[in-house]
N, C-alpha and C positions, 0 to 999 in steps of 0.2 A: 334610401330601402333598406342595401345588402347589410350597413354598416347596422341600421337596425335592428332586422335582422340576427345578425351576427349577436348583438350585446342580449336581445330576448333568449336564444337559444342558449347562451352562455349563462346565461343567470339562472335558467329554467334546469340544468346540466349541475351547476353547483348546487340548487334546490335538491335536486335527488341523489347526488352521492352522500349528501350531508342529512340525507333522510335517514332517523334512526333504524327503521327497518332496511337500508342499506349499511349502514355503522354497524351494526350490529352484526351484519356476516362475517367479520372480523375477527372479534374476539369468539365467534361459534366456531368458524374453521380451525382456530388454534387449538380451542378444547377436544375438537373433536380427533383432529392429528396428535394431539396428547394421547388419545385412545387408541392406540392401534389395536385391541384386540377385538374392536367391532369391526374392522375391516374384513377380516378372514373367517371364515364357521369353525375352523379348526387350531389347536394348539397343538404343538409337537414339543414333549417335553425328555429330556433323556435322562433317564433313569440308574442306570448300570451299563458302564465297559469293562468287559473279561476279556483278557489276554489268551487268546485259543493256542500258541503257539506251543506251549509246553503241553497241551496232551488232545490237541485236533479237534476240541469241542465244535460239535453242529449240533444246535436246535431248532426243533419242528415240533408245529401246531398240526394236528390231524385226529379228525372224528372218527376214531378207530370201530366203534361199536355204531354210528351213524344214528348217535341220540339228540344229536345236534348240537351236543356239546365238544370240543375238540379238546384233546388230551395232548399234554405237553410233553415230548420226546427227545431225551437229548443221547445222542450216540460220541463216545468220546474214548479216548485210549487209554485205556486205564494202566498204569506208574508204567507207561511205553511197553508192557507187555501184549496187551492183547485187547483190544476192543467191546466196548459195554453197550448197553442199550437200555436207557435208565425211561421206566413211564410212570409219570406222574400222576399223583391223584387231586383232587379239589381243594385240600387243605394243604397243597407245598410241599407234601411229604413223599417219600419214593413210596410208588404203586406195586411196582416190578422192576426184577433189575436181571439181563441176560446175558453172559459173557460169549462171545464168538471168537472164530479161529479166524487170525490173523489181525494186523490193527489196520485203522482206517487210511487209506491210501496216502502215500508221500506227495505226490505233486499237488502243486498248488492251490488247482480248481477245486472246487467242491464235488465231492460224491454225495448225492440225494438218494435218500433210500424212496424203496419203492413199496405203494402198498396197495394191494391185490386181495379178496375175498375169493382165494383158492378153496377152501371148502363149502361155502355156501351155506354158511350158519348164519350169516350176517353181520359179522365181525372180520374186516380187511387184516389181512397177515402184514406183517412190517417185513419188506426184503433189505437188507444192508450187504453191500459190495464191502468187503475187505481186501488187505493184501500183504503178502509174505514175500521178501525176497523178490523173486522174480515174476511171481505168478499172484493172478486176480481171483477172488472166491466170492461166491453169495452165500448169505447166511438169513433165515426166516426163523422169525417171531410167532406165535398164534397168542396172540392176544386173552382170548378166551378159556385156552386152556393153561396159560401160563407157562408154556413150555417152549423150548427149541426145537423146532421142525426140520429146520434145515442147517447146518454147518460145518463151515468147510468144502462146499460143493465148489471143485476146480471149473474155473471159468476161461482163462486163456494164460498164456505166458504174454509177459509185456519184454519189447526191449530187442532190438535186432542190432543196434549201436554197443558197443562196449560202454559200460559205465553209465549208460541213459537210457533211465525209466519212466519218464513222463508221459504223460496222457489226459484224455481226456473222456471222462466216462459219465455219459447223459441218458438218462431215462426217455424214450420215446411213447411207446402207449401200451396198454393192455387190450389184447386182442386176441378171440378164440379161432385161431387158424385152421383147428386139426376137427371142430366141430364136437367135442365134446361138453360144451356147456360153460367149462372152465377157461378165463384167459391166459395166454402168454404174455410172460413179460417181455418186451421188445427194447433193446437198447444200443446203442453206440458205441466203439470203442476208438478211438484215433490214439495213435500214437503220433507224436510231434515229431520232435528230431530223433524220436528213439525209431523211429518209422514202422513199428510193427507194435502190435498189430493196428489196421484201418480196414475197421468190417462194420456192419451192424449185424447183432444177434438175437434171437427170442429163447428164452428159456421156457420150456413144457416143467411144471412140477409135477402134474399127474404123473407123468410116466419119466420124469428123472434126466431128459434129453434136451441137449442143445442142436440148434439150427445156427445158420451163419452165410450169409453172402462170401463170396469170393474175397479174399482179401485183395488189397488193391495197394497203388504206390499214392493214392488221392483221398485226401482228407473228406471226410464226410459231414454235410450238414446237413439233416434230415427232416423232413415233413411230412406227417403221416397226411394220408388223403383218401377220403372215404367215397367210393364210386356210388353211383344210385343205385346198383343192388345190396351193396353195405358190403362191397370187398373190400380189402385194402391195396392202397397202393403205397411206395413208399419214395418218396421222389427225393435223391441227394446231391445239390448243388455242390461241387469242387472248386476251390481257388489254384490255380496255378503255383503254388508256393518255391518248387523245383528245389528240392532238397532231397531226392532221391538219388542215389549215385546212377551212372553209367551201366552197371552191372546189377541193377536192381533185378531182384528173382520175380517179383511180382506183376500180375498185369495192369494196368495204367498208371505208371508213373504219374508225377505231379507235377510234368513238363508243360501241361496245357490245363484249362478248367474244363469241366465236364458237368453233364446232366445225365445223372444216374435214373433208372428208373424198375424198381423192385417190387415183387407180389408179396402179399403175405407169406409164402415159403422161401421169403426172398432170392427169389431166383429174378433172372436179369429178366426181364420183360421184351428187351429191345436192345440194340446196339447205342450203348451212351454218346450223347451228342456232344461233339469236341469243338473246341475254342482255341487257337494256336494263341502264344505270345507269352513271354516270363511275366508274370505280375496281373494277367487276366483273370477276372472275378465272374461268377454266374450268381447272382439273386433272386430267390422269389424262391417257390412258385406262388403267386396270386391265381384264386380260382374266380372265373370270371367267366359264365355262359358254357358250363361244360367244359372247358377249356383250360389250360395253365399256361400264365406267362411269366416271363422271367426278363432279367435284365442283365447283357453281355454287357460287361466293360472291359476297354482298353483289350480288342481282340488284335492278333498280329501287332502289338505294342506301337499302333498309331492311335491312339489317343478317341477311337472311334467307338460309340457306345450304341447297344442295339435293344429293342424290345424284341424278344421271340416268343410264340404263339405257338402251343402243341396241342395234342389231341391227350387224352389221359392214358394213352400208351407208351406216348414218348415222338410221334411222330409230328415233324415239324410244319407247321398250317401257315406260320407269315413271320416276318420276320424286318423291323422298321429300325430305320435309324434314327436315334436320337439325337435332338439337335442341342442341348444344354453340354457343357462341357462339365461332368461330373466325374468322380474318380474312384468310385466303388465304394460309397459309403454304405451304412448298413439298412438295411430294407425292412422298416418298423412300421407295424398294423397297430391303429391308436382308436378306440371305439369309444366315441360321445356321440350321447343321444340319439342311439340307436344309429348311428350317422358312423362307415368302417371308413378310415383315412388311412391312406397308405402311402408313406412317408419314406424320401432318400435323403439323410445328411451326408452333403456332399463336402466335406474340410480343407476349404482354401487355404491362401498364407493365414491370412488374420480370425476368418471366423467359419462357421457353420452357413452355408448356402441349405436351406432346406426346400425340397422341392415335393410337392403331392401330385402322386402315380393316379392320373384318371383310367383306370383298366379298358371302359367304356372308349376312350379317344386315343389310347395305349401310346399316351405322354405324357410328361413330368410338367406340370406348374406351380407357379407361386400364387400364390391363392390368399384372401384376406384370412382364412383359417391359418396358415402358416407364416404369417405375419405377425398371429399372438404367441408364435413358439418362442419358447428361450434359445438363446445362442448357445445348444448343447444337444447332447445324445439324450434319446431318452429307453425308457428301458420299463414296459409294460407289466403290470400284475394285480392282483385280485382280493381285495382285505376280505374278513372275515364277513362283514357283512353286506357283501355281495357287490360292493362300488369299487370301479375303477382306479387304480392307484399309477402313477406312474413314477420310477427314479431319474431325476435328471444330473448328468453331470457337464460344467464347464470345463473343457479340454484346457483353458488358458487358465483359469484360476483354481481348476481341481475341486471345484466347491461342489456339493452334491446336494441336491434342494429334493422335496416333495411332493408333488401334485395329487390332489383328491378330488377326483369327477371330473373338473374345468381344469382347463390347463392354467388358467389366468390366478388359480386359487394356489398358493407359492408358499412351502413352508420350508425355513431351513434346518437344516441338521446340526448341533453343537459340536459335532467330532468331524475329524477329516475322515472319507472311506477311501479304502482303496478301490476305485471302481472298475469294474471290466466283467461284461456281459457271463462269464464264463465262472467268475469266484465270488460272484455277490448273490447272496439267496433272501430273501427278505420271506417272512412268517409272521401275520398277525392272529389273535385272538380276543374276543370280544370279552372284557370284564367287566366289574359293575362301576369302574371310576372310566371309564372310554373302552380305548382300542390297545392292545399292549401289538407292538410292532417290534420283532425281533429281524436285527438284519446282521448277517456272517459276511464278513470280507479277509481276506487271508489270514488277517493278524487280529481280530477283535471279534468279540458278538457282543453288541449293541444294543440295549432295551431301550425302545423308547415308548413314549405313552403316549394318545393319540386321543384328546378331548373335544368337546363340541362345544364350542364357543355359546352361551346359551343367548347372549345379546345381539347375536349376528342375524336372526329372524326380526327380529322388534328393533334394527338398526334404523331405520328411517323414521320412526317414532321417537327413537332417543335422541335424534338428532334435532329433530323437528323442537321437543323438548327445549332441548340447550339453545335452539335459535331462536325458541320464544324467549326461555329465562334470560338469552344473550340482550333479545331484544328488550324487555323489562328494567333490566339494569341498566341501560343508556338511559330506557327515557327516564330511570331514577335519578341516573346523572343530570340528565339533562335538564328536569324538573328542579334538582336541586340548585344548578346551577343558574337557574333564570330566577329562583327567591334569591339567590342570593344577590344576582343583578339588580332585582327590583330592590332589594334591601339597601344596596349598594348606590342605585340609581336616586332611591328617597334618601338618604343620610346626605345625598351631594345635592339635593334640590333643597333641602334644609339648611343645608351649609351659607349653599349659594345665597338663598335667600334671609340667611341670620347678616352676610358680610354686604349684600343690598341695604340691607337697611342699615347698617352700619355706615355706608358710603352716603347713601343717601341723607342719614341725619348729617355728614360733614361737609357733602357738598352740596347743600340744598339749592335752591335758587336763590335766599337772602345769601350764602356765602359765595355766591357764583356774582350776584351784585356789586357784595363788598369787594371783589379780589376787581373787578373790571373799575370799578371808582378809585381804586386806591392806583391802578396804574393809569387813568387817565389824570387824577390828581400830580402824579411825578411829572405827566408829561408836561402839563399846566405850567410845573415851578421850575419846568428844565431842565428835570433830573434823568436825562431820555434813557442812561445807561441802566438807572436803578429800574428805572419803569420798562426796561426789556428784559433785566434778569427775574422781574416779580411775572412778567407777561412770559419767559419761559416756563418757570415755575408752574403758573398755572396752566398751560398748553398741555405739561406732561403729566400733572395729574388726571388731567381729561382722557389724556389717552390711556393710562393705568385701567380709569375709571370705568371707558369701553370696552374691556376686556373681560370685566368680571363677572359675566355670565359665563365665560369657555371654562375656567379651571377654578379650583378652590385654592390651589397653594401657590406660591413662587418662591424663588430665593431669596435670603436673606438679604445680599444686595438691592435688589427690587424694593424691598420693604422699607431700605432706612433712604431710599431714593426719596419713595414719596411721601415716608415721615421727614426728610429734609425740606423738601420742595413746603409740605405744610404747613412746617417750623418758618421757613422764612415768610411764608404770606403772611402767619399769625402773628408774627414779632412786628413788621411792619404796621399790620392793620392796628395791634392793641399800642403801637406807638412805644414800643420799647419797655411795655409792663414786666417781659420776663426777656431775662437770656438763658441760650442754651447750650451744651455742650455734647457733643458724641466723641467718646473713647474707643479704639478697639485693634485691637492685637493683630499689627498688620499681616503678621501669619497665616490669621486664619484667612481661606478664599469663601468670601461671603455668600460667591456667585454655585456652591458646591453645598450650601446648606438651605435646606427645606424647609419655609415657615406656613403654618397658615395663613392666610392672606389679611391686612389690616388687621392683625395681632398685638404689634408693639404701637400701631399709628391709634388706635383705640384708645389705648394706656396713657398716650400725649396727648389725645384730644381732651381727656378729660382732664388730665392734670390743668388745663390752660383754663379749661372753660369753667370750671369749678376751685381750683387750688389756689387761684391768685384774685379769687372774687373778694374788693372793699379790700386789697392790702395796701400797708402803708410803706414798704418796702420794694425793693425789683424782686421780683420772683425768679425761680433758677431751675429750669428742667435739663436734669444730667441723666445721659444715655449710656450706660458703659459695655461692652460687647467683651468678656473672657472666655476660654476653652480652658477645662477643666478635665484633662482624659478624653472619654468620649461625649461628652456634655457640653455643650453651647449654652452659657448664663447670662442672659439680656436684662439689664437691671434698669429702669426707670425711676428716679427719684424725682419730687420735686420737694419744693422749701414752702409748700403753700399752708393754707389754713387746716389740711386733714380732712377727715372724711366725715368726722363728726359734723363740727361747724357748716362744711358744705351742703349735708343733710338739712341742717338744720334753717341755709339758706333757700332750698329748695321748697321746703313746706312753708316758709311763712310767703314764697309767691306763688303757692299755690300749685306748684309741679310737682310729677311723679319724679323722682331721682332717681339714678341706678341702674335706669335701662343698656347703660352701652357697658357697664361691666358684667351686668345678667348674660348681654346677649355675648358679651365674650366668653364668657364661662362656658356657655351651652355650643358655643364655636369648638372652643377645644377638646368639649365634652366626644362632639362628632367628629370631630379630626382624628383625636385617637382611635376610634372606632373605625373610621373606615379607612385609616392607613397603618390599623395594628403598631400603634407606635406609641408613645407616653409621654406628652408635652407637659410639664408641671408651669400650673397659673399660680402665683400665690400673691396677697397685699397684705402687707405690714405698717403699723402707723410707725411716723417717725420723731422724736422728743428731741424739742420741745413741742413743735409741728412739722408738718406734709406727710406724706404718704410716699411710700416706697414699693415699687410692683417687680415682681422674680421672675423671669421664664425662662424654666430649664427646658433646651431641646437638644432630644438626643442623636446623637452627630457620630458618624463613623466612617474613616477616609474611603 
C-alpha cells in the first residue's frame, strides 16, 4: 500500500512540475533577473567628476530667497589668492560673484557656509569662513542687495603647536540669544593636533560681537537641545584623546572624557561630568522623557560601558552597565516611516556589529531592523524632495552606497569616495531630469543624477505579463511539439502498416504451409540436416516478423539475414528455379547501417514471384553491396522476363500487379520524412531482359 502511495505521489509530483504553468516560471525568472532596473525605484548615474585639490572648490544648493527653488552656490579659491563666491542662475550662468578676505581653510575637512536671514527681508545671507595664515575670518554676502556686507571679520587665532594649524569648524545652529529678533550664528572650533582653539562660539552680526565658551583641552562634539521654554542648551561630549601636554595652560585637558552643558550665552551650566581612562568616549545625547541619555565607553580602561541618564542641566539621574561588548562606535539616528532608530556601530575584527538603542529600556539590542542594515557605517542626510537618504561605507571594501527612503533600496556610486563624516558633504537639487546630487570629498566634487524608475510602481504587473507570455510561449512550444509527435506517430503508423502489408503478403498462411511441407518432405526423404536448416530459416523469419509492429527500421545486417533465410526457402520450394549470390565488401559494418525494414526483401520477393515465371532457363538473383564515400549502394539484379512481360502476365491472369513496388516506394517516401534522410529507390530495365533495383543509403561512420 505504501509503495503504491509513493508511486502515485511521484507521478502526481512529476505531473505538477512538468506543468506549463510551473515550467514557465524558469524563463520568466531569468527574464526578470536580466531586467535589474525593475528591482529598484531609483537609478544613480555619475555625470561629472571635478578635481578640487587645486582650487578647494565647494558646491552647495540653498534656497536663499525662499521661493522654493534652490540656487547653486560655488565657493572656491581664485588662483590661490582669495576666496570667491559664485551664485548661479537657472540658465547655468553666473548670477553674482563675490570676493572675500583670505582663502578657503587649508585643513582636510570641509568648512560649510552658514545661511541666515539677519536683516529680515526674506532672503538669507551667506556667511563663509576663510583663513589667512594662522587666523580665521568670517565673511557675509547679501543676496538681495548683491554686495558683500561682511569682509574679513576676525574670529580666532588657530594653532598652539608650532607648524600645526589643523582644526574642525562646524556650524551648529542659528539662535537669538539676546532677544533682538535676529538669530546669532553658533559654530564650534576644534583644534586637532594644533590644540588651540577648542571652544564653541557665536557671532552677533547686528552688534558685530563674538561670544565664546572657555577654551578647553577637550575636543567638542556639540548637540543643540531646545528646552520646553525654547531656551537653548548646548551639550558637548568629548573623547579622551590624551594629546594635551602636561603643562597645558587651559582647563579640562583631554586626559578624560566629559559631558559639558552650556547655555545659549555659552556659559557652563554645571560642572562637567568626567569619565577617566585613556580612550574613554562619550556618545549622545538622546532626548527621552525630558531627560538626556549618553553612552560611556571604556571608563577606566576596563572595557566597561555605561548608559548615563541626566536632567537638562547635567545632573546624573541614573547609570546602568551595558551588557554588550562595544568599543565606542558612532551613535547614529535613523528615521524610517516616522520611527526613530538609534544605532550603535561596533567595529569588531571582521565586521560591524550594529545594535539598536532602546531609550525606554536604556539598553542595546539586535533586532529584525538591525539585521536588514548593511555591514557598514551610515551617515543620514535629507534630499531636496524631503526624502531621507543615507550614505553607507563598507570599511572592508571602502565601497560607498546610497540608500533612499528604505535601507533595502541600495544604489552604488560609480566612483570611490573618501568617506569620513567630517570631510564628506552632500547637496541635492531637483531638476527636470530628476535630482542632482553633489558629493564632495577631500579630492573630488562628484555630480550624480538620481532618476526615478517609471517601471518600478508597475513591476508586479510587468512581471505578471512576462510570466503569462512565458507560459504562452511554453504552451506554444508544447503544442508544436505535440503536433510534431502526432505527425511522427502518424508516419510511424503508416510505415508500420505498409511493412505489415509486405510481411503479410510474404509470410501468409500459404507460405507457412508450403514451408512446413518442405520441411516434412525433407524429413521423409531422410534429409534431416537440410530439413533442420530449412526449419531454422523459417523460425528465424517468424521471430523477426513478430517484432515488426515495434520498430520501423533495423540494421542492414538483419535485413540481409532475413533476405538470406527467405532466399533459401524459396530456392528449395521452387526446386532450383533460380540461384542467388550475395556479395559485399567485408569492410562495411552492416550492423551500423540503418535501413527501412523489408526494403531489400520486397525487391527480392518481386524478382522470384514475377521475373522467373515461365522461363526456360535458370534464373539468377544477384545482390551486391558497395560503399562509395558516404553512400551505401545495394543493387538487386535478376535475369528474368522484365517488368513489361511480368505486367502482361498479371493482366492475363486477372491480377492487379505492382502493389509490392508501390508499397515500397511509399515506404521509402515516409521513411525519409520520418528520419530526415534521403534513401533513393530506383528501378531500371536490363537488356536483353531482367530488372535492376538500386537502393542508395546515406551513411556516415
